[in-house]
N, C-alpha and C positions, 0 to 999 in steps of 0.2 A: 946551525942548524933547525934549532927550534923555531924562529922568524920564517926560515924558508916552507919548513911545513906546513906553520900555523896561515901564512900567503898561501900556499898550496891549498891548503883547505878551505880557503875561504874563496879564490878563483873556484874552486868546484861548486859549490853550496850555491854562490852567485849564477853561475852556468847553469846547474839545476834551477832553479829559483825563474831567470830566465825564457829557458824553453819550455818550462810549466807553463808559464804567463803566456808566451806565442802559441799556445795547445789551446788555450782558453783554460787553463787551470787558474787556481784562483791563491797559488802559491803556498798548498797546502794546511790552508783554511776549510776544511771541508766538514761537514755537521756531524756533531755526534747524538744528533735525534734519533732514538730507536724504537719510539713510541707507535703506537697505532691510537686512529681516532672514531675508528667501528670494528668490530667483532661480531657478524651473526654467523647461524646455521642455517640450513634449508630444512632439516627439520628439528622440530622444537626450537624453543627460546634461551636465552641464559635467564640463570634461576636469579641472577644481579644485574641490576642494571650496569652498562659497559661503561668503567672509566679508564683512559689509558695505564693509569697508574697503580691499578690492581691489576692481578697477574694471575691470581686464581680463580676462576667461574667454573659453576657444573650447571648441567641440565637435563630436565629428565624427556624423556620419548616413551611413546606408546608401545608395544610388542608391534605392531604393523610397520614402523620405521626402522627399517633393515641397514640402512644407509643414511648421511649425512652427508655436505659440503658446506664447506666455511668459507667466507667471504672475509679475510679481513683489509682495511684500510690503512697505510702509511699516513704518520703527519707529514712526514720529512719526503717529497716526491722523489729525493734520488736512494731513499733505503731502500734496500730489499726484503724480501719476508718467503720464510718456509713454511709449509705444513706436513709437518709430519716426515722432516728432509726432503720435501718438493716443495720447489722453488714454482712461486703462484706470484703472480701479475696483481697488483695494489688493486682493491678492487672490482676483483673477479674471482670466482668460486674455485678453489679447489678442485683437487680429481675428487672422486664419491668414496667416502670412509665406511666401511662395513662396519656396522655396530652391532656387536653378539650381544646376549642375553648378559646384563649387567651390566658394570663400570666398563668403557672404552676411555682412556684419555689421549688426548688431542694435544700437539704440542704448536705453537706457532710461535715462530723464531724470526725476527726483527733485526736486521744487520742494518745500522745507521749507513751515512755513507763516507765515512770515516777506515769503513772496511773492519774496526776495533770494535765497537761497542755494539754487544747486544744486550736483547732482551725478550726473555721466552714467555710467552703466557701461554695458558694450559688452561685445557675445557677438559672437566669429567662428564662424561654424558654416561646419563645411565640409562639403560632400554628396559622397559618394562619385562616381567620373561613370561613364558608362555601360562605356567599354572596361573597366576595373577591376571590373563587375560580371557581364561576359558569362564564357562557360564561362573556368573557369582550369584547370582539371586532366581527363583523361579515365583512366573505369576499367575495367577488364574483368577478367575472371578469370583466373586463373595458367595455367590449361589449357582456352580454351577450344576448345567443341566444336558442331556443329552442333546444331539442339533443345535444349542447357543453359536458355535463358531466365533472363536476371535476373528476377528476384518484387520482391516485399516489398520492403523498407528500411526501416531505425529508425536513427536520429540520435542520440549523446549526445554532448555535450564534442566532441571530436577525434575520436569511433569513427564509424565509418559499419559497417551487417552488411547485408548485402547477399542474398538467398537466392536458390539457383536449382533451381526445384521441379525441374529434369528433367535435370539430371546424374545422369550416367551412372558417375562415377568410386567404383570400391572402396574408396579410401584413406580411411584412419582416421584421427583427429589433426590435430596439427600435422605440415606437411610428410610425409604420408604417399606413396604410388606415384599418384601422380595420371595417369599413363597408363595403370594399370589400368580400363578404362572394360565390368567384367565387370558391374556393379551396375547394370541399367538402371530411370532413371527414381529412383533413391535419393533426389537430391535431396542440396544443400550448403551450406555459410553461410559467404560469404567476408566477413572482416574487414578493417577496413584504417584507418589510423590517421593 
């Protein structure tokens, strides 16, 4: 009886293997690669350089970034990927993800072609709070006077230049006599760093 059962099991296995091969299968030799080659956000950038072996990432965005999308790209073309439980096509952005103030955790789950092996990447996105976005500084001219009027503004990096087109000071250069208002409506530029 054992020989008959063994022969029957062997026969079923052979038939299954032949049918799978006839249908274009590879006889059960499916890839177990559940890794990503890239992971990007539409709002903000990852704080760490992406590496397929690293599973946890962080990103920081400003208060005005109320949402983001995630674009995961799989290593093995037959692997599947889900962002926060929703299927995404590799190399394409996910649906928009709302970012509340503070931390939002986003999960990216990759399932290998074998249907068993999975890898979960997490991104913790920190969105700036409204209070930290509010006014943080107040600037004014070093020699304020009536009707001097701040006007045009230019910002480059951490340097701010502000024009005061009706400034009356006759001061020239840096640290000139700002109390001398004998040059009516001559204008000035204030530079802040």
